[in-house]
C-alpha positions, -999 to 999 in steps of 0.1 A, spaced: -162 381 -22 -155 411 -4 -144 415 33 -157 445 49 -141 460 80 -158 483 102 -152 510 130 -117 506 129 -91 534 142 -66 534 114 -31 543 116 -23 541 79 4 547 97 -8 584 96 -35 585 119 -68 590 98 -94 584 126 -126 558 126 -127 541 88 -145 517 71 -125 492 44 -133 470 17 -110 447 5 -111 421 -22 -85 404 -45 -56 408 -22 -61 450 -20 -77 476 -1 -105 488 -25 -124 513 -6 -117 532 29 -136 561 43 -158 569 69 -193 561 56 -194 529 39 -216 528 10 -243 502 4 -232 471 -12 -252 444 -27 -251 416 -5 -242 389 -30 -208 409 -33 -198 404 6 -183 373 20 -175 387 56 -184 419 74 -164 426 107 -172 453 133 -137 460 148 -151 483 173 -125 509 170 -99 487 177 -68 502 163 -59 488 131 -21 494 114 -5 482 83 13 448 84 49 449 100 77 448 70 107 430 82 141 439 66 161 415 85 151 374 89 168 345 85 140 320 64 164 293 59 174 295 96 208 309 113 232 301 137 259 275 131 287 293 152 291 263 175 291 234 149 263 217 129 239 213 160 237 251 165 222 256 133 188 270 136 158 254 118 137 275 91 108 297 110 74 287 95 50 310 80 29 318 112 64 324 131 60 358 111 22 365 113 21 359 149 40 387 152 22 408 127 48 406 101 32 404 64 62 413 45 98 398 52 133 401 38 152 373 42 191 368 41 220 346 50 241 348 76 274 336 92 268 299 78 276 303 38 291 269 34 262 247 45 235 273 36 230 287 2 219 313 -21 195 284 -37 182 276 -3 175 312 3 157 317 -28 133 284 -22 128 296 13 115 332 6 92 313 -28 79 296 1 70 320 22 53 337 -9 34 305 -16 21 305 20 5 339 16 37 364 26 54 388 8 88 381 8 118 389 -11 158 387 -3 195 398 -6 223 383 -21 259 375 -7 257 369 31 284 376 59 314 371 37 332 383 7 333 365 -19 294 365 -15 268 336 -21 254 341 -54 234 321 -77 238 339 -111 278 345 -104 276 380 -92 258 399 -69 251 428 -96 236 394 -117 212 383 -89 197 418 -85 192 420 -122 177 386 -129 165 371 -100 130 390 -92 131 379 -55 164 400 -47 165 435 -40 200 442 -25 231 428 -10 232 417 27 238 413 56 279 418 49 298 417 81 318 446 94 338 453 128 328 415 137 355 391 146 335 364 121 334 388 93 359 382 62 373 417 74 367 437 42 388 465 33 373 502 23 381 490 -15 362 457 -13 333 473 4 333 497 -24 332 474 -49 305 456 -31 285 488 -26 289 495 -67 274 463 -73 244 469 -53 238 501 -66 243 494 -104 222 459 -98 192 481 -84 195 507 -113 192 476 -139 166 459 -120 147 486 -111 149 475 -75 162 490 -40 199 480 -47 204 482 -7 235 473 11 226 458 43 254 458 68 256 435 99 275 455 127 296 436 149 307 449 185 343 454 172 356 489 184 361 501 146 321 502 146 309 521 112 344 537 100 342 518 70 308 532 62 320 568 71 350 563 49 333 550 20 309 578 20 337 604 27 358 589 -6 337 582 -34 303 588 -54 280 562 -37 249 577 -24 242 574 12 209 558 11 225 527 -5 242 517 30 218 506 57 239 493 88 218 468 111 220 459 149 234 494 158 217 490 190 240 465 202 260 488 222 258 524 234 289 537 215 279 523 181 245 532 187 253 571 192 276 566 161 246 557 137 226 587 148 252 606 135 256 591 101 219 591 96 231 633 91 248 623 61 216 603 46 218 569 55 191 550 73 197 526 102 182 495 115 173 485 152 175 449 157 144 440 184 161 410 206 156 400 239 176 421 264 190 414 301 199 435 326 241 427 324 233 428 284 255 456 266 228 456 238 200 486 241 160 473 236 150 485 202 119 504 217 144 522 240 171 529 210 140 542 186 128 564 215 161 580 218 164 583 184 133 602 178 140 624 210 172 636 195 149 651 166 167 630 136 147 623 107 116 596 115 119 587 79 156 572 87 148 547 110 138 508 106 132 479 135 140 442 123 134 409 140 168 390 131 139 363 128 156 326 128 189 339 132 210 332 162 218 355 188 252 341 201 272 351 234 308 343 228 335 350 250 369 368 251 387 339 228 357 339 205 339 305 218 305 302 220 289 305 256 254 301 248 231 314 220 190 326 215 170 325 187 157 357 169 116 362 165 94 382 152 74 381 191 104 407 197 95 431 169 61 427 182 66 435 219 89 463 211 58 479 192 37 467 220 60 488 247 62 521 223 22 519 223 23 517 263 47 547 265 21 573 258 41 585 224 16 594 192 18 558 171 23 584 137 61 590 153 68 554 159 49 533 137 65 540 101 100 526 116 80 492 116 58 495 83 65 526 56 100 534 62 110 497 55 88 495 26 99 526 12 138 519 14 134 484 1 110 494 -28 84 474 -17 55 491 -36 19 487 -22 34 476 14 38 490 42 8 514 43 -28 513 40 -43 530 11 -66 524 -18 -50 500 -39 -22 488 -16 -19 452 -8 -44 444 20 -15 437 46 -34 447 79 -30 442 115 -58 445 140 -43 455 177 -61 444 211 -65 473 238 -30 469 252 -16 466 215 -7 428 213 -13 413 180 -52 404 180 -58 399 142 -35 395 107 -45 396 74 -19 394 44 -30 397 10 -66 401 21 -69 366 37 -68 363 76 -38 344 89 -49 350 124 -80 356 141 -81 368 176 -50 353 183 -56 320 166 -35 311 140 -57 301 105 -27 297 82 5 276 91 33 260 69 33 222 60 56 213 81 46 235 115 
């Protein structure tokens, strides 16, 4: 049966004005300003959106579907987020990863979590590897995981400039990057190298050296958490001039926090006239957001959530900026970078991942693969243990 959406103020993410859409079989089958008459027997539901804004489902390139944490012992391991933790934030496509804990978490567990999200109706993929070297794998190699496991699109989140990292050398970084590059080529995938950036003073030094001393393409490298401090953010802006894309983390930011809010950092990026195609925003959903003292002891922790991603988007709408400027960072940019075909855009033939916004740009309703997961703020689909 078909679902008809009428009178949507559509950002695909490009503004297309008022549109009607026909959804069926999990795809957008038709869209245009004047819906032709359809036989009533084919229509299961018709919804008049009253010119509410309709955007693509958000694409989150950095989440912890197994749960993250563990830096303060076993009691600080974060539980796995449920399906609705993503959809309540408007996220319909997610790429998962392992964080600091590659001992009690495993690649097998990550893969099972991704498959569970898929069974729950989301688009879901993952990186192989994790924080440390040698990386966590299932086939025995990073390249093998990318080639042989359908869900694996790249390597991540390899940690740099962080006291929790395995302190990789330039040679080791180049070896991992080449595994991601060749694995992506052989598997017909993005082969992305998603890099956790810590608060260390070396910043992006290793990434710059990798670009200067190798033939590896710049688009392979995707540093995240670059808004964790001012100097790193500015350094990352300059890195995009070499062809890299950067990832901003949407997380809670207090008055004394060195982090910059994702919406503020994205606004600054756009105001500097840098390529709007080379920036993404992710949530770190399910991950631990720890604060350490000078000796490395855990003081306290928060937990990443898609709520902060939705909040950053809402703030940008409230700023008065054109949605065409900032929406790609949440939708089409991450989908294109990760080669998630049919995601991050609203067009005929694309997966019907759609988000209806309320008048204040809060998440109102969410459709994933043509099925309603959230209706008027009420969750319709939950995981079995939520």
